[in-house]
C-alpha angles and dihedrals in degrees: 000000000000089000092056092048094045094052092048093046096050090044092054092046094050092044088062089054092052090048090053091053092047092048090050089055091049091050089055097045089113097038112119113250094356117163117212118244116232126213137166143175123263129189118232129186117232108246115227146091121315131031120339094248098126121083135169138191128249128189112212136180110256096191126260139301110262096194117120125250124231120277114242120196115229104163090221115137095224096046111100134171127198107244105223121323120012147072140238115239117231136167115256125218088264091057093249125123117267136170136235142169092215107111099175092128129180141163120254125216091279095051093254116147111239136165127241091277091054095251114145114247113235123228134180092293103029132281113007122240120192120206122224109293144169095220138011134201132189114205126216089255093053095261112151115211128180140184105228116243111275094013133109128251090262089072093064106150136183113240101175148329127241112238108242120189137182111196117165112274089237089063093057131085125193118233129211088256090062093249124122127230137179114268092234092051093244132123124262117233120248113266117212091199094068112100134197131214112216121218094025140091132207113236126219115282092224113124101220095197093052092046092051091050089047091052091054092047092051092048091053091045091053091050090051092051092048088051089052090052090053090049090052090051092049092048091050092051091049091049091051091051091052091051091051091051090052 
């Protein structure tokens, strides 16, 4: 009886963990450049003396979905999307280099180029700062050019270049902050083959319909496991009653 109850209990517990991952994906369905988290059940044998007849379920993170989101045109000068493979280098909260597909860029009060999450965008020599200007352009190679404030278009000057990288997806790990980093903690080299599309953003790669169906499936699965736990309890109570009668 304890085996039945244990399997049902661990299944219910891990179903809640999968539901949390699925809900996190749904909550970020409209987040620019978001990559869907993947998770799945695994069966584990209970370690201990005796025969290996006891098993339990675990829900583990299986990485992230590397497929690209759709490109959405915005017409905004500082909105950029990575065209195909590649990443934009930003500075994480710990000061180390990290990578994102979110190209919703803007300038803060100090003229520093940051993304929508407020993380500084890294250029060839560190975070990029843009001087006062009357117009700004971002080239397909990440070059940032401006017309200085009060000057004519003939004074167009380059003020920096966004660091674009293209490490293999297998070398990247996703952090809790949604940013990606190299597994070995290093920094990826700039890749001149990565291209940007100006005036566009990449949407999340979460399929909302699939995530909603998954949420319903997990809810029903949890209900089934709770019912199994109740059945195990009822069976145990009935067995105890029979023993008392004997």
